Each structure stands twice: as C-alpha cells, then as structure tokens.
VOZA-980186 format. One record per residue: x, y, z of N, C-alpha, C in turn; residue in three letters. Coordinates in steps of 0.001 Angstrom, whole numbers, padded with zeros to 6 digits, always signed. Layout:
XYZXYZXYZALA ...
END
This chain:
+116335+082092+078415+114887+082024+078796+114271+080784+078158UNK +113481+080060+078920+112821+078866+078501+111721+079234+077555UNK +111785+078825+076248+110784+079155+075273+109402+078598+075611UNK +109367+077419+076191+108053+076798+076526+107385+077607+077633UNK +108187+078054+078621+107655+078879+079717+107184+080171+079144UNK +107904+080781+078237+107489+082084+077688+106157+081967+076965UNK +105992+080906+076194+104734+080737+075485+103564+080473+076421UNK +103830+079694+077468+102812+079475+078460+102421+080730+079166UNK +103401+081549+079529+103167+082828+080206+102394+083757+079342UNK +102613+083701+078037+101945+084621+077109+100488+084209+076805UNK +100223+082947+076687+098908+082568+076134+098126+081501+076831UNK +098696+080777+077792+097982+079637+078437+096943+080148+079390UNK +095828+079401+079583+094879+079732+080579+095419+079496+081975UNK +094696+080008+082953+095145+079813+084388+095426+081110+085077UNK +096043+081009+086252+096351+082152+087022+097677+081963+087751UNK +098192+083015+088357+099428+082999+089101+099199+082821+090586UNK +099746+081804+091192+099635+081568+092610+100752+082344+093313UNK +100343+083234+094218+101359+084009+094945+101653+083358+096300UNK +102829+082655+096354+103252+081955+097542+104546+082600+098081UNK +104596+083916+098107+105816+084625+098344+105801+085407+099652UNK +105038+084997+100647+105101+085783+101887+106554+085811+102379UNK +106953+087022+102792+108328+087199+103257+108386+087193+104775UNK +109538+087549+105368+109677+087552+106802+108611+088380+107471UNK +108230+089525+106917+107289+090401+107578+105841+089894+107512UNK +105472+089212+106433+104095+088717+106273+103890+087266+106593UNK +104998+086542+106890+104868+085122+107187+104096+084825+108472UNK +104327+085560+109591+103570+085258+110772+102043+085339+110580UNK +101546+086313+109832+100154+086398+109607+099680+085257+108720UNK +100469+084880+107699+100089+083787+106833+099996+082499+107643UNK +100937+082253+108583+100893+081058+109401+099741+081119+110333UNK +099421+082268+110878+098273+082399+111818+096955+082010+111089UNK +096817+082527+109879+095628+082203+109127+095595+080713+108786UNK +096725+080118+108701+096807+078674+108380+096599+077825+109688UNK +096469+078504+110793+096239+077784+112072+097488+077454+112818UNK +098599+078126+112512+099885+077925+113238+100137+079191+114020UNK +100015+079107+115349+100178+080283+116209+101669+080619+116404UNK +101908+081835+116863+103259+082333+116973+104069+081508+118007UNK +103341+080887+119004+104100+080096+119983+104506+078778+119478UNK +104245+078454+118209+104623+077168+117602+106069+077210+117107UNK +106675+078399+117074+108082+078503+116649+108813+079490+117560UNK +110129+079218+117755+110881+079963+118678+111749+081048+118062UNK +111975+080981+116744+112838+081867+116047+112497+081952+114597UNK +113183+082758+113835+112860+082926+112404+113109+081661+111600UNK +114200+080946+111951+114506+079765+111232+113375+078712+111352UNK +112845+078564+112519+111738+077618+112746+110461+078142+112039UNK +110263+079454+112045+109115+080003+111324+109217+079703+109822UNK +110370+079872+109262+110547+079612+107781+110395+078120+107494UNK +110817+077255+108422+110605+075816+108270+109130+075512+108204UNK +108322+076124+109053+106896+075886+109084+106211+076419+107828UNK +106581+077630+107400+105946+078166+106221+106349+077387+104935UNK +107573+076831+104937+107927+076008+103799+107136+074739+103776UNK +106850+074231+104921+106041+072994+105052+104641+073305+104485UNK +104105+074475+104813+102804+074875+104325+102835+075029+102805UNK +103799+075689+102283+103962+075854+100801+104163+074555+100118UNK +104976+073670+100678+105217+072381+100084+103895+071587+100018UNK +103114+071634+101105+101843+070950+101121+100923+071453+099982UNK +100917+072769+099761+100046+073327+098688+100573+072866+097345UNK +101885+072982+097085+102481+072740+095792+102415+071224+095423UNK +102564+070350+096385+102576+068928+096118+101158+068315+096073UNK +100151+069142+096484+098757+068631+096430+098339+068298+095026UNK +097459+067317+094940+096947+066901+093606+096201+067999+092930UNK +095563+068867+093721+094794+069963+093099+095666+071061+092446UNK +096947+071119+092792+097814+072150+092343+098518+071661+091086UNK +097993+072016+089891+098485+071554+088654+098538+072715+087609UNK +099373+072506+086576+099564+073548+085539+098480+073766+084628UNK +097437+072938+084637+096275+073198+083779+095511+074412+084203UNK +095508+074694+085501+094787+075888+086010+095748+076880+086644UNK +096931+076460+087002+097872+077401+087607+099016+077683+086620UNK +099102+078864+086194+100054+079281+085204+101470+079329+085773UNK +101573+079958+086917+102879+080215+087564+102718+080332+089081UNK +103823+080259+089768+103840+080396+091184+104967+081377+091582UNK +104654+082366+092460+105677+083290+092896+106221+082806+094193UNK +107537+082716+094250+108272+082156+095428+109021+083243+096193UNK +109164+083051+097460+110065+083820+098306+111483+083267+098103UNK +112504+084080+098270+113845+083677+098073+114197+082428+098889UNK +113709+082417+100129+113963+081246+101028+113408+079969+100422UNK +112219+080096+099761+111626+078909+099149+112434+078459+097923UNK +112937+079389+097168+113743+079023+095969+114961+078197+096385UNK +115528+078516+097512+116762+077853+097961+116494+076468+098603UNK +115203+076124+098763+114888+074847+099421+114399+073825+098397UNK +114154+072650+098829+113669+071566+098003+112248+071143+098308UNK +111552+070627+097296+110259+070022+097421+110287+068690+096688UNK +109930+067634+097372+109962+066319+096735+111339+065885+096314UNK +112370+066332+097079+113708+065952+096730+114366+066717+095579UNK +113637+067763+095120+114124+068559+094005+114128+070025+094395UNK +115012+070859+093770+114926+072310+093990+113531+072770+093644UNK +112978+073730+094407+111579+074085+094286+111221+074532+092881UNK +112030+075346+092224+111705+075799+090839+111688+074666+089891UNK +112591+073738+090027+112680+072575+089168+111457+071661+089382UNK +111071+071511+090652+109904+070707+090924+108672+071303+090279UNK +108441+072592+090438+107305+073321+089930+107150+073080+088426UNK +108218+073208+087682+108179+073125+086241+108067+071684+085723UNK +108943+070849+086288+109064+069476+085760+107943+068557+086254UNK +107471+068759+087524+106450+067904+088051+105015+068494+087919UNK +104853+069814+087883+103590+070462+087900+103292+071291+086687UNK +104236+071524+085835+104094+072361+084647+103637+073761+085047UNK +104248+074297+086127+103969+075589+086701+105274+076421+086596UNK +105159+077653+086020+106279+078494+085841+106803+079034+087164UNK +108047+078976+087480+108590+079529+088756+108964+081013+088640UNK +108512+081782+089563+108780+083267+089588+109297+083605+091011UNK +110172+084519+091076+110820+084896+092359+110492+086342+092778UNK +110086+086508+093995+109945+087809+094602+111336+088389+094899UNK +111685+089567+094373+113064+090071+094476+113176+091368+095239UNK +112073+092033+095584+112166+093264+096313+112501+093035+097777UNK +113041+094022+098455+113417+093930+099874+112481+094628+100771UNK +111228+094802+100371+110238+095424+101200+110003+096902+100826UNK +109176+097568+101620+108712+098893+101293+109458+099918+102147UNK +109732+101052+101521+110274+102236+102227+109163+102942+102956UNK +109521+103929+103793+108526+104714+104475+107732+105536+103469UNK +106438+105849+103814+105577+106592+102910+106064+107981+102688UNK +106021+108402+101441+106357+109766+101030+105574+110076+099771UNK +105048+111306+099666+104276+111680+098486+103114+110677+098192UNK +102528+110149+099229+101381+109271+099136+101679+107882+098591UNK +102941+107479+098659+103350+106151+098109+104412+105528+099008UNK +104584+104262+098892+105727+103554+099464+106538+102854+098366UNK +107650+103417+098112+108540+102859+097096+109267+101634+097606UNK +109984+100911+096792+110765+099797+097201+111999+100265+097890UNK +112445+099487+098921+113689+099782+099590+114864+099577+098625UNK +115992+100169+098885+117181+099939+098023+117495+098445+098015UNK +118061+097960+096851+118283+096543+096678+119664+096328+096087UNK +120700+096603+096813+122015+096534+096262+122481+095131+095837UNK +121871+094113+096364+122220+092727+095948+121396+092100+094863UNK +120624+092950+094168+119681+092445+093145+120369+091691+092042UNK +121471+092167+091460+122079+091496+090356+122610+090118+090700UNK +123176+089975+091897+123629+088625+092322+122467+087718+092539UNK +121362+088253+093101+120144+087415+093249+119607+086983+091913UNK +119609+087868+090908+119126+087487+089582+120009+086417+088944UNK +121266+086494+089205+122207+085424+088681+121860+084113+089316UNK +121621+084087+090655+121257+082863+091316+119926+082313+090821UNK +119002+083221+090651+117693+082843+090166+117766+082185+088784UNK +118489+082804+087860+118664+082228+086547+119282+080842+086587UNK +120259+080685+087489+120888+079329+087588+119979+078280+088140UNK +118976+078720+088914+118033+077761+089558+116783+077563+088713UNK +116769+078130+087512+115635+077846+086624+114457+078742+086809UNK +114648+079915+087433+113537+080881+087599+113306+081618+086319UNK +112029+081771+085931+111596+082417+084673+111531+083909+084826UNK +110955+084378+085887+110666+085792+086111+110765+086228+087516UNK +110420+087493+087763+110583+088039+089115+109291+088904+089451UNK +109164+089222+090689+108055+090098+091129+108582+091095+092174UNK +108095+092366+092027+108523+093389+092985+107315+094345+093233UNK +107154+094740+094479+105967+095428+094902+106256+096767+095457UNK +105471+097772+095026+105372+099084+095654+103914+099283+096044UNK +103634+100332+096831+102254+100549+097205+101895+102049+097020UNK +100759+102268+096431+100225+103637+096199+099025+103879+097115UNK +099119+104877+097985+098027+105142+098909+097177+106344+098596UNK +097711+107312+097820+096980+108494+097507+097239+108872+096039UNK +096364+109664+095446+096455+110110+094059+097436+111290+094006UNK +098684+111052+094292+099726+112017+094257+100555+111828+092978UNK +100498+112734+092042+101092+112565+090714+102596+112291+090822UNK +103239+113101+091655+104715+112939+091801+105074+111527+092407UNK +104342+111186+093416+104599+109899+094076+104405+108741+093099UNK +103317+108804+092343+102989+107679+091403+104031+107659+090294UNK +104424+108808+089827+105494+108820+088808+106791+108206+089329UNK +107123+108495+090564+108310+107933+091225+108230+106411+091333UNK +107065+105954+091712+106889+104480+091810+107058+103832+090420UNK +106410+104406+089391+106544+103828+088064+107928+103857+087569UNK +108639+105007+087782+110035+105114+087353+110925+104045+088030UNK +110785+103905+089321+111547+102917+090002+111279+101471+089544UNK +109987+101186+089340+109583+099835+088918+110199+099524+087523UNK +110048+100428+086588+110541+100153+085227+112048+100268+085142UNK +112731+101022+085917+114157+101049+085954+114715+099730+086475UNK +114063+099227+087554+114475+097944+088041+114155+096798+087107UNK +112993+096936+086411+112627+095937+085410+113671+095849+084306UNK +114227+096977+083944+115236+096923+082886+116475+096086+083296UNK +116887+096210+084528+117976+095328+085034+117598+093890+084991UNK +116381+093584+085365+115899+092196+085337+115871+091638+083956UNK +115335+092431+083006+115279+091995+081626+116693+091680+081090UNK +117605+092582+081452+118990+092394+080992+119616+091108+081539UNK +119051+090537+082562+119535+089265+083105+118700+088091+082550UNK +117924+088341+081554+117205+087262+080836+115931+086754+081556UNK +115442+087576+082492+114211+087175+083200+113080+088161+082854UNK +111868+087722+083123+110676+088536+082805+110179+089131+084182UNK +110205+090454+084315+109739+091046+085536+108215+091264+085662UNK +107713+090929+086851+106315+091313+087152+106450+092661+087897UNK +105810+093651+087311+105814+095022+087916+104534+095134+088697UNK +104637+095409+090024+103517+095441+090929+103383+096717+091686UNK +102782+097792+091095+102523+099004+091817+101101+098925+092396UNK +100965+098316+093538+099672+098100+094164+099010+099416+094597UNK +097779+099599+094235+096954+100683+094727+096184+100143+095989UNK +096356+100714+097119+095720+100315+098367+094230+100295+098186UNK +093575+099166+098466+092102+099060+098240+091431+100022+099210UNK +092042+100417+100303+091392+101305+101277+091692+102818+100995UNK +092384+103081+099904+092670+104442+099594+091419+105287+099338UNK +091309+106485+099983+090153+107340+099704+090158+107940+098317UNK +091286+107754+097604+091432+108257+096242+091805+107188+095269UNK +091227+105975+095501+091595+104806+094694+091436+105013+093200UNK +090212+105428+092767+089981+105585+091368+090899+106664+090732UNK +091142+107755+091440+092005+108817+090930+093415+108306+090829UNK +093888+107548+091796+095232+106997+091787+095394+106030+090592UNK +094385+105245+090359+094403+104303+089237+094557+105046+087907UNK +093874+106180+087742+093970+106959+086539+095411+107481+086317UNK +095997+108003+087356+097355+108462+087296+098326+107313+086964UNK +098147+106183+087617+098994+105023+087383+098855+104523+085916UNK +097665+104434+085416+097445+103981+084042+098205+104831+083060UNK +098198+106175+083233+098971+107085+082394+100413+106729+082353UNK +100946+106466+083528+102391+106097+083678+102670+104803+083005UNK +101811+103803+083249+102046+102483+082653+101966+102524+081163UNK +101004+103164+080591+100930+103252+079139+102131+103882+078468UNK +102592+104940+079035+103743+105708+078493+105000+104828+078588UNK +105174+104177+079747+106412+103400+079935+106388+102105+079170UNK +105231+101500+079014+105140+100255+078179+105431+100626+076719UNK +104876+101731+076254+105167+102116+074857+106661+102360+074643UNK +107355+102895+075652+108783+103190+075528+109598+101915+075487UNK +109112+100826+076054+109873+099562+076116+109953+098953+074775UNK +108883+098990+073970+108891+098306+072690+108506+096865+072804UNK +108617+096111+071684+108097+094779+071641+109143+093709+072164UNK +110370+094018+072171+111390+093030+072527+111676+092881+074018UNK +111251+093886+074788+111505+093790+076254+110164+093702+076951UNK +109895+092508+077456+108562+092167+077952+108426+092232+079474UNK +107274+092668+079934+106976+092667+081353+105574+092143+081591UNK +105262+091700+082784+103957+091397+083223+103568+092419+084303UNK +102371+092891+084194+101846+093808+085169+100980+093074+086172UNK +101163+093458+087471+100267+092900+088545+099668+094128+089263UNK +098380+094253+089142+097654+095484+089500+096489+095163+090403UNK +096174+096166+091265+094968+096048+092062+093714+095987+091175UNK +092761+095229+091556+091511+095135+090789+090878+096534+090772UNK +090626+097060+089575+090268+098515+089423+088771+098746+089775UNK +088530+100021+089999+087142+100452+090289+086304+100427+089032UNK +086925+100612+087858+086227+100598+086590+086603+099350+085821UNK +085591+098557+085419+085838+097337+084637+086664+097617+083410UNK +087587+096657+083128+088411+096736+081930+089267+097998+081847UNK +089590+098553+082975+090314+099859+083087+091703+099702+082436UNK +092350+098535+082558+093698+098334+082060+093780+097637+080733UNK +092665+097636+079956+092640+096999+078660+093665+097542+077712UNK +093944+098894+077781+094925+099524+076932+096349+099044+077222UNK +096583+098671+078449+097891+098123+078778+098134+096758+078101UNK +097042+095953+078114+097164+094610+077455+097511+094689+075989UNK +097123+095773+075369+097369+095995+073951+098755+096346+073589UNK +099513+096746+074619+100943+097153+074373+101812+095932+074075UNK +102635+095955+073048+103496+094793+072714+104414+094333+073873UNK +104839+095281+074659+105755+094893+075793+105034+094189+076928UNK +103733+094281+076966+102970+093682+078058+102605+092232+077771UNK +103255+091344+078446+103053+089909+078221+101701+089475+078807UNK +101323+090006+079946+100116+089635+080663+099811+090685+081679UNK +098545+090822+082058+098129+091678+083166+097488+090767+084237UNK +097992+090770+085383+097482+089980+086507+096893+090901+087570UNK +096018+090339+088359+095337+091135+089415+095752+090556+090799UNK +096027+091506+091711+096233+091111+093103+094986+091251+093873UNK +094808+090452+094868+093556+090492+095688+093581+091639+096659UNK +094762+092027+097143+094881+093233+097985+094113+093354+099267UNK +093648+092210+099775+092840+092230+100993+091366+091945+100743UNK +090919+091944+099453+089580+091535+099223+089426+090037+099515UNK +088242+089625+099925+087980+088199+100116+088070+087503+098780UNK +088158+086162+098791+088195+085435+097514+086931+085673+096671UNK +085775+085694+097365+084541+085914+096672+084499+087273+095983UNK +084911+088322+096673+084917+089673+096116+085995+089780+095054UNK +087170+089168+095309+088273+089214+094286+087810+088615+092968UNK +087175+087459+093096+086750+086765+091873+085634+087504+091167UNK +084747+088152+091958+083660+088900+091342+084171+090075+090551UNK +085176+090797+091138+085786+091910+090438+086617+091483+089255UNK +087333+090396+089432+088179+089869+088346+087342+089469+087142UNK +086215+088820+087355+085382+088387+086270+084856+089506+085432UNK +084901+090776+085919+084433+091909+085221+085496+092494+084322UNK +086734+091960+084385+087874+092506+083681+088403+091510+082675UNK +087984+091654+081397+088341+090695+080406+089853+090657+080134UNK +090390+089431+080099+091801+089262+079771+092729+089391+080965UNK +092214+089803+082110+092985+089916+083325+092957+088621+084092UNK +094106+088128+084563+094120+086876+085307+094522+087175+086760UNK +094212+086225+087641+094491+086384+089019+095965+086163+089353UNK +096433+086857+090385+097676+086531+091046+097390+086742+092542UNK +096730+085773+093139+096184+085899+094491+097099+085165+095483UNK +097117+085697+096720+097878+085087+097810+096849+084658+098896UNK +096390+085649+099667+095431+085338+100771+094149+084748+100214UNK +093697+085252+099102+092478+084702+098453+092621+083308+097983UNK +093874+082870+097599+094114+081509+097198+094139+080584+098382UNK +094725+080976+099485+094879+080107+100676+093786+080172+101676UNK +092835+081041+101415+091651+081234+102320+090998+079859+102592UNK +090840+079543+103865+090185+078294+104244+091081+077136+104481UNK +092358+077252+104068+093299+076161+104291+093783+076156+105739UNK +093971+074992+106323+094384+074889+107732+095342+073719+107882UNK +096304+073901+108755+097256+072869+109100+096561+071647+109724UNK +095397+071873+110361+094700+070838+111047+093850+069948+110132UNK +093660+070376+108887+092799+069671+107951+093408+068301+107605UNK +092565+067298+107361+093067+066068+106777+093430+066272+105374UNK +094193+065365+104760+094625+065538+103385+093398+065674+102426UNK +092385+064976+102685+091163+065002+101857+090535+066390+101990UNK +090401+066882+103248+089816+068228+103462+090642+069320+102821UNK +091952+069177+102943+092886+070163+102414+092731+070225+100872UNK +092726+069027+100257+092619+068937+098799+091337+069546+098309UNK +090236+069227+099017+088896+069720+098603+088846+071239+098706UNK +089382+071790+099791+089366+073190+099955+090237+073934+098969UNK +091451+073403+098694+092317+073987+097665+091775+073888+096335UNK +091180+072752+095997+090582+072583+094663+089479+073539+094393UNK +088620+073778+095423+087538+074708+095245+088033+076127+095040UNK +089108+076487+095783+089670+077798+095609+090273+077936+094208UNK +091018+076990+093785+091687+076984+092431+090603+077089+091355UNK +089553+076298+091488+088525+076272+090452+087893+077661+090347UNK +087552+078273+091478+086891+079575+091499+087750+080666+090886UNK +089055+080624+091226+089966+081709+090760+090277+081453+089245UNK +090430+080211+088850+090679+079876+087444+089430+080316+086589UNK +088266+080097+087067+087058+080461+086337+086975+081978+086183UNK +087240+082724+087231+087213+084197+087172+088304+084706+086235UNK +089476+084011+086163+090544+084416+085336+090271+084153+083845UNK +089336+083236+083569+089027+082808+082220+087962+083745+081595UNK +087486+084753+082302+086374+085598+081842+086849+086553+080707UNK 
END
C-alpha cells in the first residue's frame, strides 16, 4: 500500500469523484452528457464514448488533487490509458488523485427490503490486477430500500465479509450500503444500518481500515460515531439522486463527512460545450462540492 496515498486518504481535504458508471448506468450517464443512444452501435462503442467523457473530466485543468481526494473508476477505465499512461498511474502521478476501483458485479434481486451484491467469483483475480495497476482501494455497493432488520444485517455482513478479502489483498475497501433516498422508511433504515456499522467497525480493530460511503442522513451528524472508530479511515456521502444543490446543502450539515458524488459532480457537463465552458462548469461543481465537504 502506498503510504502517501494512505495519509492523503486519512487526512487531506477534498472529496471523492465517482466516475465508475458501469454497463448498466453508462447509457444514462452518456444521455445526461448529451450523447444519445443512437451515437453508438454496440457496447464497445458505448464504452469508448464514456471513456472519452471520463478522460475529458480527468485531464481538465479544474480536476486537481487539491480539491479531489480520490476518483472511483470502473474496471474498463482502469484497463485503459489517459494521456498515454494507465489511468490509475495518470491520476496519481499527474493529478495527485488516489485511484479507487469499483469491484462489485451489480445488485441482486430485492429480498427482505434490500438488494445485496451479486456473487463475485472473480474478485480475488480482479484485486490482484488492481494492485498491479496501482489501485489504492475499492468500492462496492448494496441498496437498502426498507427498514428490515434481517435484510440490513445481511447487507452489512456481506459488505464486511467482502471487505476482509479486499484488505487481505492490501487494498482499502469503500463499503457502500446505500439507503434509497425514496425509501418510506429512510430514517428507520439508517438507524438499523448505523447499529450494524458500529458493531462491525468495532470488531475490525485499528489495523484493518475501511472507508464508509453512505447516503446523506435525515439527521445531521448521524454517523459521527462511525468516524470515531479506529477502523474507519473516512466517511463519504453519496448523492443518491439528490441534485448537486441539495446534496451540498445536506453534506454541509454533517461535520467531517466528505462527498463522493457521481451525478451531482457531472451535473451540467455536456459533450457540446467548448473547452472553456466545460472547464468553467466543472470548476464550479468541484468548488461547491469541496466547500460542502470542508464543513
């Protein structure tokens, strides 16, 4: 593990840029960017276009490590190059941004009010490739829709069990049990989730570190206790469908929580923008998110 990256992840200001749209979410991301579905004929062309979008963001002058702590990549992006360098290498050496890899294979069908992660039999080989390519950590997402105690316990168990495998491979896992912002039981689900997180963080101890990525809570500073656990390197917030304005408003109410936004980060960016327009839009987004993360 890179000691400089570990120290930056632990204590540096900034936020995590989520640039990890997968095959299922890429068409929507491209559409929001102004690239219609008829612009590509197959999946390969689609991934070429989304890589072009991500490369434009990452190489932009506004995208720098002073305000951006880390960037989460899709596996396809990790395997490609930016500026003639492997993406992870470019991020760290040219931008001082920590590279993180999305490692889950998507969501299973809903059961007990949650969607757990699909089975991931190739995880260990992926982790070996990630380590060889200079990846610092990983991210994996589950979704909680209802305040079902058994379902939430199952999500937490799966997340922390998978995290143990990731830690054993020398990487830092981002645990993301997202609570659906549209859940009719959002606050209740957050209470059940916090119980699970606190218990499992305490069991990890100080030597095995994780980052939490959580939905912006209904109650300000709701996850402060998690931040106090030695195993918790950082607590990040996902935007979860909130607008950038609403995401930043909620984030600013939670001391010590930093952003890890995807749609809220790229909101307003368009393939049709000139370089100057693109930079201005991206810089305004980064400034707003960094300011909310510094609260």
